[in-house]
A tleap script that builds the chain and sets N, CA, C and O, in Angstrom:
source leaprc.protein.ff14SB
mol = sequence {
  NMET SER ASP LEU SER ASN THR SER LEU ASP
  LEU VAL PRO MET THR GLY SER SER ASN ARG
  VAL THR ILE PRO ALA THR PRO PHE GLN ILE
  ARG GLY GLY THR SER THR GLY GLY ALA THR
  SER VAL PRO CYS LYS LYS VAL TRP MET SER
  CYS PRO SER THR ASN THR THR GLU VAL ARG
  VAL THR ILE GLY THR ASP CYS THR ASN THR
  THR GLY ILE LYS ILE PRO GLU GLN SER THR
  GLU THR ASP ILE TYR LEU HIE LEU ALA ILE
  ASP ASP LEU ASN ARG LEU TYR PHE TYR GLY
  ALA THR GLU ASN ASP VAL VAL ASP ILE LEU
  TYR THR CLYS
}
set mol.1.N position { 15.902 -5.465 13.987 }
set mol.1.CA position { 16.650 -5.293 12.769 }
set mol.1.C position { 15.883 -5.950 11.629 }
set mol.1.O position { 15.312 -7.027 11.798 }
set mol.2.N position { 15.872 -5.324 10.508 }
set mol.2.CA position { 15.162 -5.827 9.338 }
set mol.2.C position { 15.916 -6.971 8.680 }
set mol.2.O position { 17.143 -7.043 8.756 }
set mol.3.N position { 15.173 -7.870 8.030 }
set mol.3.CA position { 15.845 -8.932 7.289 }
set mol.3.C position { 16.437 -8.401 5.990 }
set mol.3.O position { 16.996 -9.165 5.203 }
set mol.4.N position { 16.316 -7.084 5.762 }
set mol.4.CA position { 16.874 -6.465 4.566 }
set mol.4.C position { 18.128 -5.646 4.857 }
set mol.4.O position { 18.645 -4.976 3.963 }
set mol.5.N position { 18.626 -5.690 6.098 }
set mol.5.CA position { 19.792 -4.883 6.422 }
set mol.5.C position { 21.009 -5.354 5.639 }
set mol.5.O position { 21.150 -6.536 5.325 }
set mol.6.N position { 21.864 -4.423 5.339 }
set mol.6.CA position { 23.095 -4.676 4.595 }
set mol.6.C position { 22.857 -5.248 3.207 }
set mol.6.O position { 23.700 -5.985 2.696 }
set mol.7.N position { 21.727 -4.925 2.584 }
set mol.7.CA position { 21.474 -5.330 1.205 }
set mol.7.C position { 21.201 -4.089 0.380 }
set mol.7.O position { 20.689 -3.092 0.889 }
set mol.8.N position { 21.541 -4.157 -0.882 }
set mol.8.CA position { 21.359 -3.029 -1.777 }
set mol.8.C position { 19.915 -2.943 -2.235 }
set mol.8.O position { 19.323 -3.954 -2.613 }
set mol.9.N position { 19.346 -1.755 -2.207 }
set mol.9.CA position { 17.993 -1.561 -2.701 }
set mol.9.C position { 17.945 -1.559 -4.221 }
set mol.9.O position { 16.857 -1.550 -4.798 }
set mol.10.N position { 19.104 -1.567 -4.885 }
set mol.10.CA position { 19.143 -1.612 -6.338 }
set mol.10.C position { 18.871 -3.007 -6.876 }
set mol.10.O position { 18.558 -3.164 -8.056 }
set mol.11.N position { 18.986 -4.014 -6.031 }
set mol.11.CA position { 18.775 -5.383 -6.464 }
set mol.11.C position { 17.347 -5.807 -6.177 }
set mol.11.O position { 16.827 -5.558 -5.089 }
set mol.12.N position { 16.717 -6.442 -7.141 }
set mol.12.CA position { 15.368 -6.941 -6.948 }
set mol.12.C position { 15.448 -8.456 -6.793 }
set mol.12.O position { 15.699 -9.164 -7.768 }
set mol.13.N position { 15.239 -8.955 -5.592 }
set mol.13.CA position { 15.352 -10.390 -5.365 }
set mol.13.C position { 14.153 -11.148 -5.937 }
set mol.13.O position { 13.189 -10.547 -6.411 }
set mol.14.N position { 14.233 -12.457 -5.885 }
set mol.14.CA position { 13.200 -13.308 -6.455 }
set mol.14.C position { 12.084 -13.616 -5.458 }
set mol.14.O position { 11.274 -14.506 -5.716 }
set mol.15.N position { 12.014 -12.916 -4.337 }
set mol.15.CA position { 10.973 -13.193 -3.352 }
set mol.15.C position { 10.091 -11.977 -3.152 }
set mol.15.O position { 10.483 -10.851 -3.459 }
set mol.16.N position { 8.924 -12.212 -2.647 }
set mol.16.CA position { 7.969 -11.146 -2.387 }
set mol.16.C position { 6.599 -11.756 -2.214 }
set mol.16.O position { 6.460 -12.972 -2.087 }
set mol.17.N position { 5.593 -10.914 -2.210 }
set mol.17.CA position { 4.239 -11.410 -2.027 }
set mol.17.C position { 3.270 -10.299 -2.405 }
set mol.17.O position { 3.649 -9.306 -3.026 }
set mol.18.N position { 2.027 -10.482 -2.023 }
set mol.18.CA position { 1.023 -9.461 -2.268 }
set mol.18.C position { 0.168 -9.301 -1.013 }
set mol.18.O position { 0.166 -10.156 -0.127 }
set mol.19.N position { -0.541 -8.211 -0.962 }
set mol.19.CA position { -1.366 -7.898 0.190 }
set mol.19.C position { -2.560 -7.098 -0.307 }
set mol.19.O position { -2.433 -6.298 -1.234 }
set mol.20.N position { -3.699 -7.306 0.294 }
set mol.20.CA position { -4.875 -6.492 0.001 }
set mol.20.C position { -5.265 -5.779 1.280 }
set mol.20.O position { -5.526 -6.419 2.298 }
set mol.21.N position { -5.306 -4.456 1.233 }
set mol.21.CA position { -5.685 -3.643 2.376 }
set mol.21.C position { -7.123 -3.184 2.166 }
set mol.21.O position { -7.464 -2.650 1.111 }
set mol.22.N position { -7.961 -3.393 3.171 }
set mol.22.CA position { -9.359 -2.986 3.111 }
set mol.22.C position { -9.585 -1.795 4.038 }
set mol.22.O position { -9.252 -1.838 5.222 }
set mol.23.N position { -10.150 -0.746 3.482 }
set mol.23.CA position { -10.412 0.465 4.268 }
set mol.23.C position { -11.485 0.156 5.315 }
set mol.23.O position { -12.562 -0.330 4.970 }
set mol.24.N position { -11.198 0.437 6.598 }
set mol.24.CA position { -12.177 0.169 7.656 }
set mol.24.C position { -13.214 1.292 7.769 }
set mol.24.O position { -13.148 2.293 7.055 }
set mol.25.N position { -14.161 1.102 8.673 }
set mol.25.CA position { -15.148 2.142 8.958 }
set mol.25.C position { -14.448 3.354 9.569 }
set mol.25.O position { -13.250 3.301 9.846 }
set mol.26.N position { -15.170 4.420 9.776 }
set mol.26.CA position { -14.647 5.678 10.299 }
set mol.26.C position { -13.528 5.443 11.286 }
set mol.26.O position { -13.726 4.685 12.235 }
set mol.27.N position { -12.365 6.046 11.124 }
set mol.27.CA position { -12.067 7.219 10.313 }
set mol.27.C position { -11.555 6.905 8.911 }
set mol.27.O position { -10.915 7.761 8.300 }
set mol.28.N position { -11.811 5.709 8.377 }
set mol.28.CA position { -11.441 5.333 7.011 }
set mol.28.C position { -9.933 5.362 6.779 }
set mol.28.O position { -9.486 5.655 5.670 }
set mol.29.N position { -9.140 5.062 7.814 }
set mol.29.CA position { -7.685 5.052 7.717 }
set mol.29.C position { -7.147 3.694 8.145 }
set mol.29.O position { -7.710 3.044 9.027 }
set mol.30.N position { -6.046 3.267 7.512 }
set mol.30.CA position { -5.409 2.006 7.881 }
set mol.30.C position { -3.946 2.048 7.456 }
set mol.30.O position { -3.586 2.716 6.487 }
set mol.31.N position { -3.108 1.321 8.198 }
set mol.31.CA position { -1.708 1.169 7.809 }
set mol.31.C position { -1.588 -0.034 6.890 }
set mol.31.O position { -2.465 -0.897 6.880 }
set mol.32.N position { -0.517 -0.099 6.121 }
set mol.32.CA position { -0.397 -1.093 5.063 }
set mol.32.C position { 0.227 -2.420 5.412 }
set mol.32.O position { 0.293 -3.304 4.558 }
set mol.33.N position { 0.692 -2.597 6.652 }
set mol.33.CA position { 1.369 -3.846 6.982 }
set mol.33.C position { 0.494 -5.066 6.890 }
set mol.33.O position { 0.889 -6.076 6.308 }
set mol.34.N position { -0.685 -4.986 7.455 }
set mol.34.CA position { -1.640 -6.098 7.410 }
set mol.34.C position { -3.034 -5.533 7.367 }
set mol.34.O position { -3.235 -4.332 7.543 }
set mol.35.N position { -3.991 -6.391 7.135 }
set mol.35.CA position { -5.377 -5.918 7.119 }
set mol.35.C position { -5.865 -5.552 8.518 }
set mol.35.O position { -6.965 -5.024 8.673 }
set mol.36.N position { -5.047 -5.832 9.540 }
set mol.36.CA position { -5.418 -5.465 10.904 }
set mol.36.C position { -4.846 -4.111 11.306 }
set mol.36.O position { -4.745 -3.818 12.497 }
set mol.37.N position { -4.482 -3.304 10.362 }
set mol.37.CA position { -4.053 -1.948 10.675 }
set mol.37.C position { -2.575 -1.792 10.940 }
set mol.37.O position { -2.177 -0.901 11.689 }
set mol.38.N position { -1.751 -2.634 10.348 }
set mol.38.CA position { -0.316 -2.465 10.486 }
set mol.38.C position { 0.273 -3.027 11.745 }
set mol.38.O position { 1.326 -2.573 12.194 }
set mol.39.N position { -0.387 -4.016 12.333 }
set mol.39.CA position { 0.102 -4.586 13.582 }
set mol.39.C position { 1.393 -5.373 13.390 }
set mol.39.O position { 2.114 -5.619 14.356 }
set mol.40.N position { 1.687 -5.766 12.172 }
set mol.40.CA position { 2.852 -6.591 11.900 }
set mol.40.C position { 3.750 -5.912 10.876 }
set mol.40.O position { 3.268 -5.371 9.881 }
set mol.41.N position { 5.046 -5.940 11.120 }
set mol.41.CA position { 6.003 -5.416 10.167 }
set mol.41.C position { 6.079 -6.351 8.963 }
set mol.41.O position { 6.141 -7.570 9.123 }
set mol.42.N position { 6.075 -5.778 7.753 }
set mol.42.CA position { 6.223 -6.553 6.524 }
set mol.42.C position { 7.379 -5.934 5.736 }
set mol.42.O position { 7.159 -5.030 4.931 }
set mol.43.N position { 8.623 -6.415 5.960 }
set mol.43.CA position { 9.776 -5.860 5.255 }
set mol.43.C position { 9.648 -6.051 3.747 }
set mol.43.O position { 9.146 -7.072 3.276 }
set mol.44.N position { 10.109 -5.052 3.003 }
set mol.44.CA position { 10.064 -5.132 1.552 }
set mol.44.C position { 11.108 -4.173 0.983 }
set mol.44.O position { 11.766 -3.444 1.725 }
set mol.45.N position { 11.251 -4.184 -0.343 }
set mol.45.CA position { 12.137 -3.244 -1.016 }
set mol.45.C position { 11.369 -2.318 -1.944 }
set mol.45.O position { 11.639 -1.119 -2.004 }
set mol.46.N position { 10.409 -2.883 -2.665 }
set mol.46.CA position { 9.615 -2.086 -3.601 }
set mol.46.C position { 8.174 -2.545 -3.539 }
set mol.46.O position { 7.893 -3.713 -3.274 }
set mol.47.N position { 7.246 -1.601 -3.789 }
set mol.47.CA position { 5.825 -1.933 -3.834 }
set mol.47.C position { 5.194 -1.343 -5.091 }
set mol.47.O position { 5.618 -0.303 -5.594 }
set mol.48.N position { 4.178 -2.032 -5.577 }
set mol.48.CA position { 3.333 -1.560 -6.659 }
set mol.48.C position { 1.912 -1.615 -6.129 }
set mol.48.O position { 1.484 -2.648 -5.615 }
set mol.49.N position { 1.166 -0.505 -6.248 }
set mol.49.CA position { -0.181 -0.433 -5.689 }
set mol.49.C position { -1.177 0.026 -6.741 }
set mol.49.O position { -0.864 0.854 -7.596 }
set mol.50.N position { -2.370 -0.519 -6.664 }
set mol.50.CA position { -3.485 -0.051 -7.487 }
set mol.50.C position { -4.782 -0.398 -6.778 }
set mol.50.O position { -4.801 -1.202 -5.846 }
set mol.51.N position { -5.861 0.217 -7.232 }
set mol.51.CA position { -7.192 -0.027 -6.669 }
set mol.51.C position { -8.072 -0.652 -7.736 }
set mol.51.O position { -8.001 -0.255 -8.899 }
set mol.52.N position { -8.902 -1.626 -7.367 }
set mol.52.CA position { -9.839 -2.183 -8.336 }
set mol.52.C position { -10.864 -1.142 -8.772 }
set mol.52.O position { -11.162 -0.203 -8.033 }
set mol.53.N position { -11.391 -1.312 -9.956 }
set mol.53.CA position { -12.388 -0.356 -10.462 }
set mol.53.C position { -13.702 -0.446 -9.702 }
set mol.53.O position { -14.584 0.390 -9.898 }
set mol.54.N position { -13.846 -1.444 -8.839 }
set mol.54.CA position { -15.067 -1.578 -8.036 }
set mol.54.C position { -15.097 -0.654 -6.826 }
set mol.54.O position { -16.137 -0.527 -6.180 }
set mol.55.N position { -13.964 0.003 -6.501 }
set mol.55.CA position { -13.962 0.966 -5.397 }
set mol.55.C position { -14.939 2.093 -5.700 }
set mol.55.O position { -15.107 2.489 -6.853 }
set mol.56.N position { -15.578 2.607 -4.656 }
set mol.56.CA position { -16.552 3.674 -4.855 }
set mol.56.C position { -15.943 5.068 -4.759 }
set mol.56.O position { -16.529 6.031 -5.254 }
set mol.57.N position { -14.767 5.190 -4.126 }
set mol.57.CA position { -14.090 6.482 -4.018 }
set mol.57.C position { -12.601 6.299 -4.241 }
set mol.57.O position { -12.114 5.169 -4.275 }
set mol.58.N position { -11.874 7.395 -4.394 }
set mol.58.CA position { -10.425 7.291 -4.532 }
set mol.58.C position { -9.792 6.967 -3.186 }
set mol.58.O position { -10.307 7.344 -2.133 }
set mol.59.N position { -8.661 6.259 -3.239 }
set mol.59.CA position { -7.892 5.929 -2.040 }
set mol.59.C position { -6.557 6.648 -2.161 }
set mol.59.O position { -5.958 6.698 -3.235 }
set mol.60.N position { -6.096 7.207 -1.038 }
set mol.60.CA position { -4.841 7.963 -1.014 }
set mol.60.C position { -3.856 7.281 -0.082 }
set mol.60.O position { -4.256 6.515 0.793 }
set mol.61.N position { -2.554 7.559 -0.267 }
set mol.61.CA position { -1.514 6.946 0.551 }
set mol.61.C position { -0.459 7.995 0.917 }
set mol.61.O position { -0.144 8.878 0.119 }
set mol.62.N position { 0.081 7.883 2.137 }
set mol.62.CA position { 1.229 8.662 2.573 }
set mol.62.C position { 2.234 7.700 3.202 }
set mol.62.O position { 1.925 6.535 3.452 }
set mol.63.N position { 3.429 8.202 3.450 }
set mol.63.CA position { 4.477 7.403 4.092 }
set mol.63.C position { 4.750 7.992 5.468 }
set mol.63.O position { 5.085 9.171 5.586 }
set mol.64.N position { 4.608 7.179 6.506 }
set mol.64.CA position { 5.029 7.549 7.847 }
set mol.64.C position { 4.100 8.396 8.674 }
set mol.64.O position { 4.422 8.697 9.823 }
set mol.65.N position { 2.950 8.798 8.143 }
set mol.65.CA position { 2.014 9.612 8.912 }
set mol.65.C position { 0.598 9.371 8.419 }
set mol.65.O position { 0.396 8.960 7.276 }
set mol.66.N position { -0.388 9.627 9.282 }
set mol.66.CA position { -1.781 9.403 8.890 }
set mol.66.C position { -2.125 10.153 7.612 }
set mol.66.O position { -1.669 11.272 7.379 }
set mol.67.N position { -2.931 9.513 6.803 }
set mol.67.CA position { -3.369 10.087 5.537 }
set mol.67.C position { -4.789 10.612 5.700 }
set mol.67.O position { -5.575 10.067 6.476 }
set mol.68.N position { -5.113 11.669 4.967 }
set mol.68.CA position { -6.466 12.232 5.001 }
set mol.68.C position { -6.972 12.395 3.568 }
set mol.68.O position { -6.283 12.038 2.612 }
set mol.69.N position { -8.170 12.933 3.434 }
set mol.69.CA position { -8.721 13.144 2.094 }
set mol.69.C position { -8.037 14.275 1.337 }
set mol.69.O position { -8.298 14.460 0.148 }
set mol.70.N position { -7.168 15.036 1.999 }
set mol.70.CA position { -6.463 16.130 1.328 }
set mol.70.C position { -4.950 15.936 1.300 }
set mol.70.O position { -4.239 16.752 0.713 }
set mol.71.N position { -4.445 14.873 1.924 }
set mol.71.CA position { -3.001 14.624 1.916 }
set mol.71.C position { -2.706 13.324 1.191 }
set mol.71.O position { -3.597 12.508 0.958 }
set mol.72.N position { -1.465 13.147 0.845 }
set mol.72.CA position { -1.060 11.909 0.199 }
set mol.72.C position { -1.239 11.924 -1.303 }
set mol.72.O position { -1.588 12.941 -1.901 }
set mol.73.N position { -0.992 10.779 -1.892 }
set mol.73.CA position { -1.043 10.596 -3.340 }
set mol.73.C position { -2.194 9.665 -3.674 }
set mol.73.O position { -2.400 8.654 -3.003 }
set mol.74.N position { -2.936 10.005 -4.704 }
set mol.74.CA position { -4.034 9.150 -5.152 }
set mol.74.C position { -3.455 7.872 -5.763 }
set mol.74.O position { -2.537 7.926 -6.582 }
set mol.75.N position { -4.000 6.727 -5.359 }
set mol.75.CA position { -3.576 5.449 -5.920 }
set mol.75.C position { -4.380 5.208 -7.192 }
set mol.75.O position { -5.607 5.314 -7.171 }
set mol.76.N position { -3.708 4.885 -8.304 }
set mol.76.CA position { -4.430 4.713 -9.564 }
set mol.76.C position { -5.408 3.550 -9.521 }
set mol.76.O position { -5.235 2.591 -8.769 }
set mol.77.N position { -6.437 3.662 -10.351 }
set mol.77.CA position { -7.462 2.640 -10.436 }
set mol.77.C position { -7.164 1.713 -11.617 }
set mol.77.O position { -6.773 2.171 -12.690 }
set mol.78.N position { -7.350 0.427 -11.414 }
set mol.78.CA position { -7.190 -0.546 -12.494 }
set mol.78.C position { -8.340 -0.372 -13.479 }
set mol.78.O position { -9.455 -0.013 -13.099 }
set mol.79.N position { -8.053 -0.628 -14.730 }
set mol.79.CA position { -9.111 -0.589 -15.735 }
set mol.79.C position { -8.980 -1.809 -16.629 }
set mol.79.O position { -7.991 -2.538 -16.550 }
set mol.80.N position { -9.954 -2.028 -17.462 }
set mol.80.CA position { -9.898 -3.177 -18.358 }
set mol.80.C position { -8.957 -2.935 -19.535 }
set mol.80.O position { -8.519 -3.887 -20.180 }
set mol.81.N position { -8.644 -1.677 -19.821 }
set mol.81.CA position { -7.799 -1.352 -20.960 }
set mol.81.C position { -6.319 -1.271 -20.605 }
set mol.81.O position { -5.473 -1.753 -21.359 }
set mol.82.N position { -6.006 -0.674 -19.479 }
set mol.82.CA position { -4.610 -0.539 -19.063 }
set mol.82.C position { -4.514 -0.695 -17.557 }
set mol.82.O position { -5.450 -0.376 -16.824 }
set mol.83.N position { -3.387 -1.183 -17.112 }
set mol.83.CA position { -3.121 -1.263 -15.679 }
set mol.83.C position { -2.042 -0.257 -15.345 }
set mol.83.O position { -0.941 -0.311 -15.893 }
set mol.84.N position { -2.356 0.657 -14.451 }
set mol.84.CA position { -1.411 1.671 -14.004 }
set mol.84.C position { -1.199 1.463 -12.518 }
set mol.84.O position { -2.157 1.275 -11.768 }
set mol.85.N position { 0.061 1.498 -12.090 }
set mol.85.CA position { 0.388 1.232 -10.695 }
set mol.85.C position { 1.198 2.380 -10.115 }
set mol.85.O position { 1.970 3.030 -10.819 }
set mol.86.N position { 1.011 2.618 -8.831 }
set mol.86.CA position { 1.876 3.528 -8.085 }
set mol.86.C position { 3.042 2.692 -7.598 }
set mol.86.O position { 2.830 1.696 -6.907 }
set mol.87.N position { 4.265 3.065 -7.936 }
set mol.87.CA position { 5.464 2.305 -7.604 }
set mol.87.C position { 6.293 3.098 -6.598 }
set mol.87.O position { 6.605 4.267 -6.830 }
set mol.88.N position { 6.652 2.462 -5.478 }
set mol.88.CA position { 7.465 3.101 -4.445 }
set mol.88.C position { 8.575 2.165 -3.993 }
set mol.88.O position { 8.383 0.951 -3.922 }
set mol.89.N position { 9.725 2.728 -3.693 }
set mol.89.CA position { 10.797 1.986 -3.028 }
set mol.89.C position { 10.676 2.304 -1.538 }
set mol.89.O position { 10.851 3.451 -1.126 }
set mol.90.N position { 10.377 1.289 -0.739 }
set mol.90.CA position { 10.154 1.485 0.692 }
set mol.90.C position { 10.579 0.212 1.418 }
set mol.90.O position { 10.564 -0.867 0.826 }
set mol.91.N position { 10.956 0.323 2.691 }
set mol.91.CA position { 11.523 -0.835 3.398 }
set mol.91.C position { 10.517 -1.628 4.225 }
set mol.91.O position { 10.862 -2.692 4.740 }
set mol.92.N position { 9.276 -1.143 4.370 }
set mol.92.CA position { 8.292 -1.864 5.180 }
set mol.92.C position { 6.885 -1.407 4.804 }
set mol.92.O position { 6.619 -0.206 4.760 }
set mol.93.N position { 5.986 -2.345 4.534 }
set mol.93.CA position { 4.599 -1.983 4.221 }
set mol.93.C position { 3.936 -1.258 5.379 }
set mol.93.O position { 2.988 -0.497 5.187 }
set mol.94.N position { 4.436 -1.497 6.570 }
set mol.94.CA position { 3.863 -0.891 7.768 }
set mol.94.C position { 4.054 0.626 7.808 }
set mol.94.O position { 3.432 1.300 8.629 }
set mol.95.N position { 4.892 1.166 6.946 }
set mol.95.CA position { 5.105 2.621 6.891 }
set mol.95.C position { 4.112 3.320 5.973 }
set mol.95.O position { 4.104 4.548 5.894 }
set mol.96.N position { 3.266 2.546 5.272 }
set mol.96.CA position { 2.273 3.115 4.370 }
set mol.96.C position { 0.961 3.346 5.116 }
set mol.96.O position { 0.479 2.467 5.831 }
set mol.97.N position { 0.397 4.524 4.944 }
set mol.97.CA position { -0.878 4.880 5.570 }
set mol.97.C position { -1.885 5.200 4.468 }
set mol.97.O position { -1.606 5.993 3.569 }
set mol.98.N position { -3.058 4.574 4.548 }
set mol.98.CA position { -4.071 4.717 3.512 }
set mol.98.C position { -5.303 5.426 4.044 }
set mol.98.O position { -5.630 5.342 5.227 }
set mol.99.N position { -5.982 6.131 3.137 }
set mol.99.CA position { -7.254 6.778 3.458 }
set mol.99.C position { -8.206 6.576 2.279 }
set mol.99.O position { -7.844 6.815 1.127 }
set mol.100.N position { -9.399 6.142 2.578 }
set mol.100.CA position { -10.465 6.047 1.584 }
set mol.100.C position { -11.726 6.589 2.212 }
set mol.100.O position { -11.948 6.399 3.408 }
set mol.101.N position { -12.550 7.254 1.445 }
set mol.101.CA position { -13.740 7.885 2.003 }
set mol.101.C position { -14.896 6.913 2.203 }
set mol.101.O position { -15.945 7.294 2.723 }
set mol.102.N position { -14.710 5.652 1.793 }
set mol.102.CA position { -15.769 4.663 1.910 }
set mol.102.C position { -15.237 3.381 2.522 }
set mol.102.O position { -14.173 2.896 2.134 }
set mol.103.N position { -15.963 2.838 3.464 }
set mol.103.CA position { -15.607 1.562 4.088 }
set mol.103.C position { -15.615 0.445 3.029 }
set mol.103.O position { -16.457 0.426 2.132 }
set mol.104.N position { -14.669 -0.468 3.158 }
set mol.104.CA position { -14.515 -1.660 2.318 }
set mol.104.C position { -13.912 -1.407 0.947 }
set mol.104.O position { -13.805 -2.350 0.163 }
set mol.105.N position { -13.511 -0.184 0.615 }
set mol.105.CA position { -12.699 0.006 -0.583 }
set mol.105.C position { -11.356 -0.668 -0.315 }
set mol.105.O position { -10.943 -0.795 0.837 }
set mol.106.N position { -10.676 -1.098 -1.371 }
set mol.106.CA position { -9.456 -1.877 -1.179 }
set mol.106.C position { -8.299 -1.322 -1.995 }
set mol.106.O position { -8.488 -0.587 -2.964 }
set mol.107.N position { -7.086 -1.699 -1.570 }
set mol.107.CA position { -5.847 -1.412 -2.296 }
set mol.107.C position { -5.126 -2.740 -2.462 }
set mol.107.O position { -4.921 -3.470 -1.492 }
set mol.108.N position { -4.743 -3.049 -3.698 }
set mol.108.CA position { -3.960 -4.239 -3.972 }
set mol.108.C position { -2.486 -3.848 -4.007 }
set mol.108.O position { -2.102 -2.899 -4.690 }
set mol.109.N position { -1.662 -4.594 -3.258 }
set mol.109.CA position { -0.245 -4.292 -3.134 }
set mol.109.C position { 0.572 -5.516 -3.566 }
set mol.109.O position { 0.339 -6.627 -3.090 }
set mol.110.N position { 1.517 -5.303 -4.460 }
set mol.110.CA position { 2.502 -6.311 -4.828 }
set mol.110.C position { 3.838 -5.795 -4.318 }
set mol.110.O position { 4.167 -4.630 -4.543 }
set mol.111.N position { 4.635 -6.649 -3.622 }
set mol.111.CA position { 5.909 -6.164 -3.106 }
set mol.111.C position { 7.003 -7.213 -3.261 }
set mol.111.O position { 6.743 -8.416 -3.304 }
set mol.112.N position { 8.248 -6.712 -3.345 }
set mol.112.CA position { 9.415 -7.580 -3.398 }
set mol.112.C position { 10.192 -7.438 -2.107 }
set mol.112.O position { 10.177 -6.384 -1.471 }
set mol.113.N position { 10.880 -8.519 -1.720 }
set mol.113.CA position { 11.703 -8.515 -0.512 }
set mol.113.C position { 13.162 -8.471 -0.890 }
set mol.113.O position { 14.026 -8.461 -0.014 }
savepdb mol mol.pdb
quit
């Protein structure tokens, strides 16, 4: 059972954290729970994601299934002029699947519990 059961998703609590996911070598896919490929559940309510401008390729994300170079949503890249984030309401970082075409590209994740 999640530590978020019986709570409203409309409320944004004062707790949360951040996570950095690093794209591994072939097949360039990883789950969002931890940098070890989603081995641990990370309960949350909302996430904000972006990629540093140092990434060499675009990174994509899907919910609940493996992501490929043709599926999912492109995660916006941070810039020096504006910061744009992909915002999702989701109950666990472990349900996010990432794909990047280059090893060591990263996704920065901010989440609330």
